C-alpha positions, 0 to 999 in steps of 0.5 A: 907908868901910864899917862894921858897924852893931854898931860903932856900938852897934846890936844885933840887933832894934833899929829904925832910921829910914832917912833919905834920898830914895826912888827915882823911879818911873823909877829903880824901873823901871830897878832892877827891870830890872837885878835881872831881868837879874842873875837871868837872868845867874845862871841862865845861869851855873848852866846853863853850869856844868852844861853844862861839867860834862857836857862834861868828863864827855864828854871823859873818856869820849871820851879813855878810849874813844880810849885803849881803841881805841888799845890794841885796834889795838896788840894787833891789830897785835901779833897780826897780826905774831905770826901772820905770824911763825908763818906764816913759821916754818911755811913754813920747815918745809915 
């Protein structure tokens, strides 16, 4: 059950007194470790997003390159067939 402070009539700039216990030094130490781990995980996630973007770019370049190679091979094959046909026609004329 979370409610905003403004729902209790507390306006921006008002001072609040917090009542409760402070964490022990051991708890503070563990909380700091958790915060450090959280920062490390966030940094790793950012690095992974960057690497993912780079890999996607490489994948697109590679698939485009592969597509161009396939077209080149098809055109070369067609050219070979055309030359073969021209040679046959020339031999028939002889």
